[in-house]
Structures are given as C-alpha cells and as structure tokens.
DRENTORMI-528971 format. One line per 3 residues: number of its first residue (from 0); their letters; for each residue x, y, z of C-alpha. Coordinates in steps of 0.1 Angstrom, whole numbers. Example, Ala and Ser with C-alpha at 12.3 -4.5 7.8 and 13.67 -1.06 7.14 Angstrom:
0 = as = 123/-45/78 | 137/-11/71 $
// end
This chain:
0 = mss = -113/-507/-225 | -140/-483/-236 | -134/-457/-262 $
3 = lgf = -134/-430/-235 | -107/-448/-216 | -87/-453/-248 $
6 = rtg = -88/-417/-257 | -79/-406/-222 | -50/-430/-221 $
9 = slv = -38/-418/-255 | -39/-382/-244 | -18/-389/-213 $
12 = vfa = 7/-409/-233 | 9/-381/-260 | 14/-355/-233 $
15 = aaa = 41/-376/-216 | 59/-381/-249 | 58/-344/-257 $
18 = lla = 71/-334/-223 | 99/-361/-224 | 109/-350/-259 $
21 = gcg = 113/-315/-247 | 132/-325/-216 | 155/-347/-235 $
24 = svp = 167/-321/-260 | 202/-309/-258 | 208/-272/-250 $
27 = gqr = 214/-252/-281 | 237/-222/-287 | 213/-196/-273 $
30 = mit = 191/-192/-243 | 158/-174/-247 | 142/-152/-221 $
33 = pat = 108/-135/-225 | 109/-97/-227 | 87/-76/-205 $
36 = lqd = 55/-66/-221 | 48/-29/-222 | 12/-17/-219 $
39 = tgg = 5/8/-247 | -29/22/-241 | -46/-12/-236 $
42 = efs = -27/-30/-263 | 6/-48/-259 | 35/-38/-281 $
45 = tea = 45/-65/-306 | 81/-53/-305 | 82/-55/-267 $
48 = aqq = 69/-90/-268 | 97/-103/-290 | 120/-126/-271 $
51 = kqi = 156/-117/-262 | 182/-142/-273 | 213/-147/-250 $
54 = pit = 242/-163/-269 | 261/-192/-252 | 298/-191/-257 $
57 = din = 318/-223/-255 | 348/-224/-232 | 378/-234/-253 $
60 = mal = 415/-224/-258 | 406/-197/-282 | 383/-180/-257 $
63 = lrk = 409/-183/-229 | 437/-168/-251 | 414/-139/-259 $
66 = mna = 405/-133/-222 | 442/-135/-212 | 451/-111/-240 $
69 = dqq = 424/-87/-229 | 436/-89/-193 | 472/-82/-202 $
72 = amt = 462/-53/-225 | 443/-36/-197 | 462/-6/-185 $
75 = msp = 458/13/-152 | 430/38/-155 | 441/75/-154 $
78 = dis = 422/82/-122 | 440/54/-103 | 473/64/-118 $
81 = alf = 468/99/-104 | 467/83/-69 | 504/75/-71 $
84 = gkp = 529/102/-64 | 554/116/-39 | 544/127/-5 $
87 = tpy = 539/164/3 | 547/182/35 | 520/182/62 $
90 = kvg = 496/211/59 | 483/223/93 | 447/230/100 $
93 = pgd = 422/240/127 | 428/220/159 | 465/215/154 $
96 = vlq = 488/229/180 | 520/247/170 | 552/251/190 $
99 = ivv = 568/284/182 | 602/293/197 | 621/326/191 $
102 = wdh = 656/320/204 | 674/344/228 | 640/360/236 $
105 = pel = 629/344/269 | 600/369/272 | 583/351/244 $
108 = aaa = 586/317/260 | 559/326/285 | 534/326/256 $
111 = lgq = 536/288/254 | 520/284/288 | 526/255/312 $
114 = ptq = 504/223/316 | 483/223/347 | 480/194/371 $
117 = tsr = 444/189/361 | 451/185/324 | 433/156/308 $
120 = asd = 448/133/281 | 423/147/256 | 433/183/262 $
123 = aip = 456/201/237 | 492/202/248 | 507/236/256 $
126 = gfl = 513/257/224 | 495/278/199 | 462/263/190 $
129 = ide = 450/270/155 | 414/282/158 | 384/274/136 $
132 = sgn = 393/301/112 | 428/287/107 | 446/315/126 $
135 = vqf = 471/317/155 | 480/347/177 | 517/353/184 $
138 = pya = 532/382/203 | 545/410/180 | 533/390/150 $
141 = gnl = 496/395/154 | 470/374/138 | 486/350/114 $
144 = hva = 466/327/90 | 483/294/89 | 457/268/78 $
147 = gkd = 467/249/47 | 504/258/51 | 534/237/60 $
150 = vat = 557/246/89 | 585/260/66 | 560/285/51 $
153 = iqr = 547/295/86 | 583/299/98 | 592/323/70 $
156 = ely = 561/344/75 | 567/347/112 | 603/357/106 $
159 = qrl = 592/385/83 | 567/399/108 | 591/396/138 $
162 = skv = 619/412/118 | 600/444/122 | 605/442/160 $
165 = yqk = 637/421/164 | 669/421/145 | 673/388/126 $
168 = pev = 652/367/149 | 658/330/148 | 624/313/147 $
171 = tvr = 616/276/150 | 581/262/142 | 570/226/147 $
174 = vas = 537/209/151 | 533/198/187 | 500/181/183 $
177 = frn = 483/167/151 | 446/169/156 | 432/182/123 $
180 = aqv = 438/156/95 | 423/121/99 | 415/92/78 $
183 = mid = 391/63/84 | 400/26/79 | 369/4/78 $
186 = gev = 360/-32/70 | 381/-63/72 | 411/-50/92 $
189 = rtp = 419/-61/127 | 414/-27/144 | 392/-5/122 $
192 = gsq = 388/32/132 | 402/67/125 | 439/75/123 $
195 = sin = 456/109/125 | 479/121/98 | 511/136/110 $
198 = dvp = 543/149/95 | 553/113/85 | 534/108/52 $
201 = msl = 507/81/56 | 506/57/27 | 478/32/20 $
204 = tna = 499/3/32 | 509/22/64 | 473/29/72 $
207 = igl = 463/-7/68 | 493/-18/88 | 485/6/116 $
210 = sgg = 450/-9/116 | 464/-43/124 | 466/-55/88 $
213 = fta = 440/-75/68 | 419/-101/85 | 417/-137/72 $
216 = tad = 383/-129/55 | 395/-97/37 | 392/-94/0 $
219 = rsr = 425/-78/-11 | 414/-75/-47 | 387/-49/-40 $
222 = vdl = 400/-23/-16 | 380/9/-19 | 395/43/-14 $
225 = ird = 368/70/-12 | 381/105/-17 | 360/136/-24 $
228 = sht = 328/115/-31 | 347/94/-57 | 354/57/-51 $
231 = ysl = 387/41/-64 | 386/3/-65 | 421/-11/-59 $
234 = nid = 433/-47/-64 | 463/-47/-41 | 478/-80/-54 $
237 = dli = 473/-71/-90 | 490/-37/-85 | 520/-55/-70 $
240 = khg = 520/-81/-98 | 523/-53/-124 | 551/-35/-105 $
243 = hnp = 530/-8/-88 | 537/-4/-51 | 506/5/-31 $
246 = adi = 530/22/-6 | 532/50/-32 | 496/59/-27 $
249 = ylq = 495/85/0 | 463/93/19 | 448/127/24 $
252 = agd = 427/142/51 | 391/129/50 | 400/97/30 $
255 = lvr = 380/66/37 | 396/32/31 | 372/2/31 $
258 = vpa = 383/-34/29 | 353/-57/20 | 349/-93/30 $
261 = red = 355/-121/5 | 320/-133/11 | 307/-103/-8 $
264 = sgv = 324/-117/-39 | 312/-152/-37 | 303/-175/-66 $
267 = yvm = 271/-196/-66 | 276/-233/-74 | 243/-250/-80 $
270 = gev = 226/-278/-99 | 237/-314/-99 | 267/-311/-76 $
273 = nkp = 272/-328/-43 | 274/-297/-22 | 256/-266/-37 $
276 = atv = 272/-236/-20 | 285/-201/-22 | 322/-204/-30 $
279 = lpl = 345/-177/-18 | 375/-165/-38 | 411/-167/-25 $
282 = rng = 426/-138/-6 | 439/-123/-39 | 404/-124/-54 $
285 = slt = 411/-152/-78 | 388/-182/-83 | 388/-206/-112 $
288 = lsq = 360/-228/-125 | 377/-260/-114 | 382/-246/-79 $
291 = ais = 345/-237/-77 | 335/-272/-89 | 358/-288/-64 $
294 = dgg = 345/-267/-35 | 310/-277/-46 | 319/-314/-40 $
297 = sfd = 323/-321/-77 | 295/-335/-99 | 268/-357/-86 $
300 = snt = 277/-390/-104 | 241/-402/-102 | 223/-372/-116 $
303 = aaa = 248/-348/-133 | 252/-343/-171 | 288/-334/-173 $
306 = qql = 284/-320/-208 | 260/-294/-194 | 283/-272/-173 $
309 = fvi = 274/-235/-176 | 287/-202/-161 | 262/-174/-160 $
312 = rns = 277/-139/-156 | 260/-106/-150 | 227/-123/-145 $
315 = tgd = 211/-92/-130 | 225/-68/-155 | 213/-56/-189 $
318 = spq = 239/-78/-208 | 241/-112/-192 | 266/-137/-206 $
321 = iyh = 265/-175/-206 | 295/-198/-210 | 293/-235/-217 $
324 = lda = 318/-263/-211 | 315/-299/-220 | 332/-315/-190 $
327 = tsp = 333/-349/-206 | 361/-337/-228 | 396/-349/-218 $
330 = vam = 408/-313/-218 | 378/-300/-198 | 396/-297/-165 $
333 = lla = 426/-279/-182 | 401/-254/-196 | 382/-251/-163 $
336 = nqf = 415/-245/-144 | 423/-215/-166 | 388/-200/-167 $
339 = elq = 387/-172/-141 | 354/-166/-124 | 341/-132/-114 $
342 = pkd = 321/-121/-83 | 284/-132/-83 | 290/-157/-112 $
345 = ivy = 266/-187/-112 | 280/-221/-120 | 253/-245/-129 $
348 = vgq = 255/-282/-137 | 226/-297/-156 | 207/-329/-152 $
351 = ggl = 212/-362/-170 | 185/-374/-194 | 174/-403/-171 $
354 = vrf = 170/-380/-142 | 148/-357/-163 | 127/-388/-173 $
357 = nrv = 122/-399/-137 | 113/-364/-125 | 88/-358/-153 $
360 = lnl = 74/-393/-148 | 68/-384/-111 | 50/-353/-122 $
363 = llp = 28/-373/-146 | 20/-402/-123 | -8/-383/-105 $
366 = ain = -24/-375/-138 | -20/-411/-151 | -35/-424/-118 $
369 = aav = -64/-400/-121 | -71/-410/-157 | -70/-447/-148 $
372 = tgv = -93/-441/-118 | -117/-423/-141 | -118/-451/-166 $
375 = ivg = -125/-476/-138 | -152/-455/-123 | -167/-450/-159 $
378 = k = -170/-488/-162 $
// end
C-alpha cells in the first residue's frame, strides 16, 4: 500500500476509534446543554456561551422517601380551601320569574296573568318577570329592586310596602322559573352543556352528575373550575383521599367546569423499548415508571441498556430535571413501581454498547469504502 493509502487508512481508523470511544462512555452525573448565544453588538458574550449543566438524580429509596414526605406535607392551598363551604340561599336575577301571592286578596291574583294557548316552551311562565335592571312591578308596592336578594328578603320588603295599604297582609314569594344563573360543564362528561342553578344548591359533584358523569377518557385528577377569570385545578380523587368531599364545593352563577382528557397528561416512552408510545395515566391521574415501561412493551432485549433508564421532567421549562435508574439492579422494579410520573414526562431507555458500535460502524462504512476506493484508483 502506498504512503497515501496508509495515511488515509490511518485517519479513518483513528476517527473510528475516537467516535467509538465517545459512544462507549457511560453517562455521567450531569447532562450538558449548550446555552443560547446572545449577540452583543457584533460580539458574542462569553458568559452566554457557557454551558448549562443539568444534574442527574439517581432513583433510590432515599429519593422516594423524600418525594413521599413532600407529598404528605403538601397542604391544600388557601384559594382551594376557600371553595369549600355551606350553600347560600338562591339569589334572584334578571330573567327569573317570581310568583307572588297575597292571601285573601283575589283582586291581586289577576296580576299573575294566565298562560295563552299559543305559549311556547321557551316562553316565561306566568308571574312577575325580573327585568334587566333587576326590578319587578307589583300592585300597591310599586317598583321593587329584587336582583341579588333571596325570596325571604323579597317577601319581607313586599310585606312592608303592602302594609301601608292592607292590614297585616300575608305574602308568599317563590321563584316560579329559574332563568338567570347558569353554569357550564365542558370536556370529558357525557352530556356537556349549560345547567341552570335553582333553589337546590348545585355542588360540583351534582353538576358533573347532571352532565352524565365522567367519560372513560376523563382525567379526574385535573378538573378545572374557572371562576371570575381564575382557574382552580382540582384533583377529585386526591381530595377524597384526604377527607375533603367535592360535594362541599358549591358552584356559582357564571362558573365553568372543564374536565380534560387523560391523553392531555400522557407520558412519552421512547428509546430502546418494544413499543415506543404515549402512555396515558389511570383515571385517578396516577402512573408509575414501571407501568409506563410495561405499556411500552418493556425493554428491547436486543438493543436496550437496562442501566440507562432515564426520566426527563419539565423538558420545555427553565428548570428541567433528569432522574436515572439502573434497571439491572434487583430492586429496580421495586423502585420503579413507587416512582410516580408526572404529565409530559419523557421515559428514555438508552442503547447498549454493541448497538452503538454497529450503528457508528454503519455510518463509517461509506467513508471507509470511499477511502479504499481512492487508494485503489490512486494505484
């Protein structure tokens, strides 16, 4: 072989050795990602060019104890605690219809009116309709503002006004039609839509039940209650587990309850597994590392390096976290069965050394063939 061929072959072998040495290295205890360079007047900042180190935390019993302790120490946030309480009487509003009766005074009964034969189902039933200003008109009582008041308060005010005309009038007030206060139930319920609030207090569980209940794909761990432009995220099963009854959360007019699908909280299983897939959590939102690996078809016995099992968390955020588990350990599955995954986690199984060797060799073969061809042509 000529000196040119020898040098070419040596360079290829040296490059192959360097690449294989890099591929055969065992992952260390940090992962390095390049920082974004910032242009500062034509010159790149040295500080911005520094690399960001992401620590890798081993999954062991000490870590699991700490996670469990942190979970148990978590208390209900004050804003969610404020949602629990006792129901309040129904407050009427524009669009509601009142039935007002003054006993032993038949001349006032005519004020109720009678339904006509052409009345439609959507028409208000006979009674006193509360106008857009929240007022009603009643004979001998004049214009009465009732919006935001319960029937007991309205009844007392009518009594006071009618007492100026009648001696000790007996007044009865009830809501004949509830048309003002509504809530919206959306997402993974069987019959989503709006529901009217009436004199029977509507709890969160009642509203979901009236909507047909959760569907099979509902995520019960992330039920959103939107009230006054603020979103409260509720884990229904976790509340029950800690002794908090969701039936003690009463809805208010204008509330929106949204039940997301479990597919929105999927975990990505990729790498050297038999079935890379997006794994969905259980109905209560729980999903362990062992369950995710099982749903991914377990490790590929021909290509996987069981000691290179990683969980990447908050990958799109400012503070990503990486957890590592050596699945060759006898207690690995015990640890994996207790490690709870979170939505959008990435479970990655690395490659074995021989697989990396074969793949790098396939990349180098075209270069080796080209070098050999060049030597032959040179001769």
